[in-house]
N, C-alpha and C positions, 0 to 999 in steps of 0.2 A: 701431331694429331692427323689422324688417318680421316678420310672421307666419312667412314660410319660413325666416328667419334665426333665429328663436326655435325653430322646428320643427327646424332642423339641429342646434342646440345640445342641445335635448332628446334627439336621437337620439344624439349623442356621450356623453350624459351620463345616461344612462337608469338605470344602477346608482346613481349618487349620488343623481338623485331619489326611487327606491323606497327606498333605505337611509334617506335621511331622512323619506319616507313611513312606513315601516316601524318606526324606530327611538324613534318618539314614545310615551311611557309611557303614555297614554291607550290608544293602539293594541296595546300589548303586554299591558295588562291585559286589553283585550277579547279578544285570541288566547288569554290564559290562561283566561278565564273559558268560552269555547266551545270549548276544546281544538283550536284552530286551528294547525296546525305552520306556522311562518314560513316554510321553505323551500319546501314544497308551494305554499303561497298565492304566494310569488315567480315559482315556475316556472311555474304553470297559469293565474294570473291577472293579477299585478301588471304584470309586462313587456308582457303583451299590452293590458291595458287604457290602458297608458301610449302604446303604439305606435297606438292609434286615435287618441288625440289630437293624436299627431304627425301622422298622415294628414290628420285633419280640418283641421290648421293648414296643411297643404300642399295642401289642399282636393283631396284624394283620397279623401275619404271626407266620406259627410254626417252632420249631427250626429242621432243618436238610432238609428244602424244600425251597434251594437256587437256582434257575435256574444259577444266575450270576457265584455263587460258582463253579457250576459244567462247566460253560463255562471257568472259569478260570483253573479249573483240567486240564481240555482237552487243553487248550493252552500251560499250563506248561508242560505237557506231550511231545507236539509237540517240544518244546524247549530241552527237556530231563533234565528237572530238577531234581536233585536226592531228595530223601526224606530228607535228612539232610538240604539240602538248602530249600525245602518246610517248614521244621520246622522255618528256620530262617525267612522266608518271613511272616509266620504266627505270630511268636512272635513279630516281629514288628509291625504286625497291633494291637496285643493285648496291645504292650506299649503304641501305639498312643492313643488306647481308654481311657485306665487307667491314662495317664497322663491328657487327656481332665478332666476326672472324678475329679481327684486329685485337678487339677484347679477350678472346680465348688464347691468342698466342699459339705457339709450340706447335707450326704445321710448316710443311716444308714448301717451296716455292713450286715444285711440281704440283701439290695441292692446289696451291693458290691459283695455278694457271689451269687447270683442271675444273675448278669452280668458275673461273671467269669464262672458260670455254663453255661451259654449260648454259652460263647466262646468255652467251653471246649467240649461241645456235639456236637458243629457244626466243630471244628477243629479235633476232633475224627472221624467224618463222612467224613472230607476231607481225613484224612490219611486212612481210610477204603477202600474210592473210589481210592486213590491212589494206594494202595496195591493190590486191585484187579485189577488195569492197570497193574501194573509190572508182576503180576501173568500171568496174559493175555499174556503179550508181551514175558514172557519166554517160555508159552506154545506154541504160535505161532513160536517163535523162534526153540524150540525143534521140532514142526511139519516140519518146512521150513529145518532144519538140516536134518532130517528124509529123507523128499521127496528129497532132493538135494543127500543124500547119496544112495538112493534107485534107482534113474532115472536119475542123469547128471553125464556124464563122465568127471571127473575132477581129478585133481593132484596139489599137492605142492610141489615145488622144490626149494632149497636151492641154494645158490649163485655159486655153484660148479658143479651144475646139480644133484646132490643126491634126491631122492624121499624122501618126509618127510611124506607125505599123499596122500590116494587115495580114490576114492569112490568104492562101490561096482560094479556099471557096468564098472569101469574100470578095477577092478580084473578080472570080468568073460571075459571081451574082449581080455585079454594078455594070459589068462590062467594060471597065477602064483596065488600063494597065497599072501595076504596080508604081511605077514611076510617075503615072498622071495621078495617082491617089494619094502618095507621099507629099506633105507639106500643104494638100487642098484641105480647106476647111470643111467639115464634115456638113455644115450648112447646105452646100452645093448640092447634095444628094437628096435633101429633104424636100418632100412635096409641097408646092406652093399653097394647097388648100388647109394646111395644118395651121390652126391657130399659133400667133406669135407667144400666147400666153401658155400654152403646151410647152414650149421649148424653155421660156422663162421659169416654169415649174421645176423642168427637168434640171436646170443648170443650178438652180437655187438649192435642191436637194442634193446633188453631188458636191457642190462647193462646200456645204455644211459638214462633208466627210460621212454623208450616208449613202447608202445603196439605192439607185434607181431602177425600177422595174415598170416595164409596159409596152405597148405595142406603137411601134413607130411606121409610119407610112413612108417611103422614100421611091426614089425615080433611078433609072438606070442611066448609063451614058445617051441610049437611044431614047429616052423619055418614057420607057414602060415602068409601069407602078410594080413595086414589091413591097411586100410588109415583112417586118421583123419583130419577133417578141424579143425585147433587150433587156439585159443586165447590166449596168453599169457600177463598177466597182473604184472609187477613190483608191490609190496607192499611196502611202504615207512614208517618209524618209525617217531616219531615226531621231529628228527633230520633230516629227509629229507633223510635218508641213505636207500637203499633197503636192504630190511631184507630176502625175499625171493620171489618166483613167482607162482602166482596162474594160472594154466592152465583149460581152459574149452574147451571140446573137441566135435564136432559132427562125427559120425561115416558115412562116404562116400565111404565105400567099395563098397557095391553095384553100387553106381553111377559110381565109377572109372571101374568096372568089365564091366559096359554096355558101357561105353567110350571106353574100349580097346576092346570090341566085334564092336562097331560102327566102330572103326579104322580098324579092321579086315575086314569088310565088304566092307569098303572103297576100302582097297587095293585090293582086291578082284575083285571089281568091276573095278578097273582101269586097273588090269590085263585082265580082259575079253575084257574091250574097247580096250585094246592094241592089243590083240589078233584080233579083230574085224578090227581094223584099219589096222593091218599088211595084213590082207586079203583082204580089199579094196586096198591097194596100189599094192597087185599082182594082182588083177583085174586090176586096171588102167594100169599098166606097161604091160599087156600082148599084147595091141594093139601096143604100141610102140615098144616093143621089137619084136613082129611079123614084123613089117615095118622096122627096122633097119636089120633083118635077111634077109629080101628081098632084101634090099637095097645092103648088103654085098655079097650076091649072085649074083646080077646082073652085078657087075664088072667081074668075071671072065667069065660069060656067054656073055656080050657084047664083050670081049676080044675074046673069041673064034669064036663068029658069025663075028665080022666084022674085026677080026686080029688085033686090037689094041685099047688102051683106050686113047682118046684125052683128052686134058685138061678141056675141058667143060663139058665131062661126069663126069669126076673125080670130079670136083669142085661141080657140081650139086649134086652128089651122096653124098659129104661129107657134104654139106650144109643142105640136107636132114637129114642125121643122126645126125648131130647137133641141128637140131630144135627137133627132137625125144627126143635126151637125154636131151635138156633143159626142155622139157615139163616133163620128169622124175625128173628131178633135182628139178622143182617147184612143183611137186607133194609131193616131199620128205621134202622140206622146209614147205609145208602146212600143213604135219600132224607132223612135228616138232614142228613147232610154237604151234599147238593145244595143245601139250602135256608139253611144259612150263608150270611151276606154275603160276597161276593165283591170285597173294596175293592181288591186289589193283582193285578196280572197274575201270572199264574204260567207257568213254563216246561213246557210239557206235549207230548208228543207229538201229532200230529194223529190217529193211529190210537187213540190211547188215548180222546181225547175221542168220536169215534165208537163203540167199544165200548161206554163206559158209557152213551151215549145209546140204543144198540140194546139194551143188558140193562135197562134201566129198561123199554122197551115191549116187549118181547119175548114177554112172557106175555100181554099184550093182544093180540098179532099170532098167536100161536100158538092162542089160544080162536077167532079168526075165521078160521082156516086161512091165514093169508097169510105167504109165503116172504119172508124177508129175506136177500138176498145183499150181500157186501161186495166190490167189484171193488180189489182194493189197488193201490197204486203205490209207489214210494220214499217212506218215511216221512220226515217233517220234525219238528222241534222248533219251535215258535211260542210267544211270549210274549204271553199273553191273559188274558182272563177265561172261563175255563174253563166254567164252571157256566153264564154265559150262553149259551156256544155250545152246550152241551148242551140247555138250556131251547130255544134256536131249532130244532135238530134234533129234538127231541121234538115241537114244535109243527107243523113241517112233516110228520113221519113221521105223527101222528096224524090231520093232516087226510087223507093219502092213505088212511089206513085206513078214515075215515068216508066218503069217495070210492067205495072199492073196495067196503064193503059196501052202501052206498045203491045203487050202480049193478049189484049183484049179480052182479060178474064171477066167472067160474067159475072160473078159475084166478088168484087175487090172488096179486100179486108186487110187491115194492118191491126197488129195487138202488140202493146206494150206491156212490158212485166218488170217490177223492181223488187229487190228484197234486199237483205244484206246477212252477214254472219257476224264472228269475232274479229274479222279482220279486213274485209272488202266490202264495198256496196255495189250493186250489179243492175244493169239495166239491159234488158233485151227488147230488140225491135224485129219482129218477124211478119214476112208478108206472105201470100199465097200466090205469088207469081212463078211458081214452078223452080225457081232457085236460080244458081250461077253455073254456068259451064264450068266443068272441072278443069279444061286447059286455060278458063280465066280467071280462077281462082287466085292465084298467086300474082296477078297482075292489077287487081282493082285498086290497091294502095299505092300503083305508081303515078307520078305526076303526068298529067296530059293523057292519061289513059280513060278512054270513055267508050261503052259499047251503045250510047244512045244512036238510032238509026239515023235521026234527023241533024246529027252532028252540032245540035245546039249547047251540048254539054263542054264544059272546059276542062273536065278531066281533072279538076283541082279538089273537089268537095271533099271526096272519101282519103284524099291524100293528106289533106290540111287536117281533117279530122283525127286522122291517126296521130299526126304531129302534136296536135292539141292535147290529145289525152295522153300521151305517152310523154311528151318532153313538159309540157306545161302542168300537167294533173298527175304525173307519176302515176300512170295507170297503163291499162291495156285496151286495145279494139281489136277484136278478132270477129270472123265471119266463117260460117259454114251453111251448108244446106240443111234443112229439117224437111220433114214429109212434106210441108205446105210450100216452103219457097226458100229464100235467104232469111238467116238469123244472124243479125249482129248482136254481139255482147259486149257491154263496155263495163269495165272491171277497174273501179275507183278505190284506194287504198284509204282506209278508215284511219289508220294511225299516223 
């Protein structure tokens, strides 16, 4: 029987050959091992590979040029089939081919040799392609490991917390050598200020097989602090037992330093605001204290002039003194309430926030003969940290007061406006002090920047105001010059 005749028989009996190939126990075990679906394999690879052989036998296709075989190789790569199992699969195919030719019979040994040569050449090509793939995988793996070791901060820790391996960035960050780190317990790197409960929770989490994530404060060999955002992944063996922990880190030291700096600025701003508030209390108490002093002096004076103190005079004087003391007590309560921590947002009318800010600063403005007017629009209820917004308004109004006094404006005035649209509420604070010089416009929100000639300003008021509005309230604080002076606009999201 010639090759074309064998090819014709193969064409007629494709299903029979494939069935014989894939019903072999070794092949079925292999498919089960790699979770290969038989029907999928037949539909996408088996029939096409057999048709390729048929075309080679018909002299319509050259040996080694089989797209279906290449697809099959890539598929087996994805399934991570080993070279030895690939050999089993190919050997099964050969058995199916030669089983069929044995059943046909009546062909020469030269035909048999040619058929075997076609198989071997093609099988050699498959193994060569597979070897290239494995070599490529090893090369890429080596490259990946090199990149990880060069750029990724990571470590491997045993069940007792001892360091098994570290990457080069981890070594550079800690200041230790690799030899010094290996075998050392990770606890030797931790900062002593970290509570024991923190690490107890960490170890409890990972020992239960869960991933732990969080910020860890450490110290270098020289004692310097560094912060790592850490992800610890337990590694499990085939018996589902934890064998070690892999940790990947992100260096957040710079971020933490900026947070500390921001916290320091916040505290400085609070201290400055507290000082200003105490000054306002002193101003607001001056008048009632003077009134109380006059009322107290009134009693002996009345007795000296009239020769006696009637009950009516005494009661009237005491009542007036009580009224003044009540006013002073209310003032203290207002300021004390203002300085209470505001952790939760409150629903409050925008007009109430503005009125409260104006009431705090009104006496100071009165002493400097500065008029305050509020241009009202439709009111709106917002959910926000109302005390924070009051502080922002006081900061801006106090800056306006300082500018008006410093520039000796004849008719000093401040205007507040508020309105809202569908998406945002707006507050404008405008003075008539002539505006901010253009060369300073981009600097006024920077920390420690101040234009006050007497150098009494901290340079934190506007900086903190911008932080409060943009970070805490998710709004905007902007400034520009109007025809009268500086015009600050606060934009607060309603949604």
